[in-house]
C-alpha positions as CSV (number, residue, x, y, z in Angstrom):
1,M,-10.0,4.3,-23.1
2,T,-7.2,2.6,-21.2
3,T,-7.8,-0.8,-19.6
4,A,-6.2,-2.6,-16.7
5,T,-4.4,-4.8,-19.2
6,D,-2.6,-1.7,-20.6
7,H,-0.6,-1.8,-17.4
8,P,0.9,-5.3,-17.2
9,L,2.1,-6.1,-13.7
10,P,5.2,-8.1,-13.0
11,P,5.1,-10.9,-10.4
12,A,5.4,-9.2,-7.1
13,T,4.4,-9.4,-3.4
14,V,1.9,-6.7,-2.2
15,L,1.1,-6.2,1.5
16,I,-2.5,-4.9,1.9
17,V,-2.9,-3.1,5.3
18,D,-6.5,-2.2,6.4
19,D,-8.3,-2.7,9.6
20,A,-11.6,-3.2,7.8
21,A,-12.0,-6.7,6.4
22,P,-14.4,-5.6,3.6
23,N,-11.8,-3.1,2.3
24,R,-9.1,-5.8,2.2
25,A,-11.5,-8.2,0.5
26,L,-12.3,-5.5,-2.2
27,L,-8.6,-5.0,-2.9
28,L,-8.0,-8.7,-3.2
29,L,-10.9,-8.9,-5.6
30,L,-9.5,-6.0,-7.7
31,L,-6.1,-7.7,-7.8
32,R,-7.5,-11.2,-8.6
33,D,-6.2,-12.6,-11.9
34,T,-2.9,-10.6,-11.7
35,P,0.6,-12.0,-11.1
36,L,0.6,-10.3,-7.7
37,R,0.9,-12.3,-4.5
38,C,-1.1,-10.5,-1.8
39,M,-0.5,-10.6,1.9
40,E,-2.9,-9.0,4.4
41,A,-2.6,-7.2,7.7
42,D,-5.5,-5.9,9.8
43,S,-3.4,-3.5,11.9
44,G,-0.3,-1.4,11.8
45,H,1.4,-3.8,14.3
46,A,0.5,-6.8,12.1
47,A,1.8,-5.0,9.1
48,L,5.1,-4.3,10.8
49,R,5.5,-7.9,11.8
50,I,4.9,-9.1,8.2
51,F,7.2,-6.3,6.8
52,R,10.0,-7.5,9.0
53,E,9.5,-11.2,8.3
54,H,8.7,-11.3,4.6
55,P,10.1,-9.5,1.6
56,V,7.4,-7.3,0.0
57,D,7.6,-5.3,-3.2
58,L,4.8,-2.8,-2.5
59,V,2.6,-1.8,0.4
60,L,-1.0,-0.6,0.1
61,M,-1.6,1.3,3.5
62,D,-4.9,2.4,4.9
63,V,-4.3,5.8,6.6
64,V,-7.0,5.7,9.3
65,M,-6.7,2.7,11.6
66,P,-7.2,2.4,15.4
67,D,-4.2,1.7,17.7
68,M,-1.5,2.5,15.1
69,D,-2.6,4.6,12.1
70,G,-1.1,4.3,8.7
71,T,1.3,7.2,8.9
72,D,2.8,5.9,12.1
73,T,3.1,2.5,10.5
74,V,4.8,4.0,7.5
75,R,7.3,5.9,9.6
76,A,8.1,2.7,11.5
77,M,8.6,0.8,8.2
78,R,10.9,3.6,6.9
79,E,12.9,3.5,10.2
80,E,13.2,-0.3,9.9
81,E,14.5,0.0,6.3
82,R,17.0,2.6,7.5
83,L,18.3,0.6,10.4
84,L,18.6,-2.6,8.3
85,G,20.1,-0.8,5.3
86,R,17.2,-2.0,3.1
87,S,16.1,-0.3,-0.1
88,P,12.8,1.6,0.4
89,V,9.7,-0.3,-0.6
90,P,7.1,1.7,-2.4
91,I,4.2,2.5,-0.1
92,V,0.9,3.8,-1.4
93,A,-1.5,5.4,1.1
94,L,-5.2,4.6,0.8
95,T,-7.5,7.3,2.2
96,A,-11.0,8.7,1.9
97,H,-9.6,12.2,2.7
98,D,-8.2,14.3,-0.1
99,R,-7.5,17.5,1.8
100,H,-4.1,19.1,1.1
101,E,-3.0,18.6,4.8
102,D,-3.9,14.9,4.6
103,L,-1.9,14.4,1.4
104,R,1.0,16.3,2.9
105,R,0.9,14.1,6.1
106,C,1.1,10.9,4.0
107,A,4.0,12.3,2.0
108,D,5.8,13.5,5.2
109,A,5.4,10.0,6.7
110,G,7.2,8.4,3.7
111,C,4.4,7.4,1.4
112,N,5.4,7.3,-2.3
113,G,1.8,7.7,-3.6
114,L,-1.8,8.0,-2.6
115,L,-5.1,6.6,-3.8
116,T,-8.4,8.2,-2.7
117,K,-11.2,5.9,-1.8
118,P,-13.3,4.7,-3.5
119,I,-10.6,3.1,-5.5
120,T,-11.2,2.0,-9.1
121,R,-9.5,-1.1,-10.5
122,Q,-8.0,1.1,-13.3
123,D,-6.4,3.6,-10.8
124,L,-5.2,0.7,-8.6
125,M,-3.5,-1.1,-11.6
126,T,-2.0,2.1,-13.0
127,T,-0.6,3.1,-9.6
128,I,0.8,-0.4,-8.8
129,A,2.4,-0.7,-12.3
130,A,4.0,2.7,-11.9
131,H,5.5,2.0,-8.5
132,L,6.7,-1.5,-9.4
133,A,8.3,-0.2,-12.6
134,G,10.5,2.0,-10.4
């Protein structure tokens, strides 16, 4: 059986975007004792502000949020990168929906990966390691 330590993580900055505080707290708990520096945003608008003002290496993006959902936020982030000539940051969608059309919508918005809730620590570590490795 593979463990989280089989996927060593480099020091990196991760932006966690979720409107639900318990979901952000769970992700922070799962990422505790890793070399990752975690930043949090409770909305798409807050995520865009952080994304513009701070370098991040990876984004964990909740898909369903009020006001500005995750796919709209990802599109805005991709446009920001394009306008500024920045390299694309890996963005992993977090969703409870695993229907084909939901997965396609995330990919079309510019997400590089997807994790279906509930998320296990092993899946989270494996996904982050793969996206940070390039």
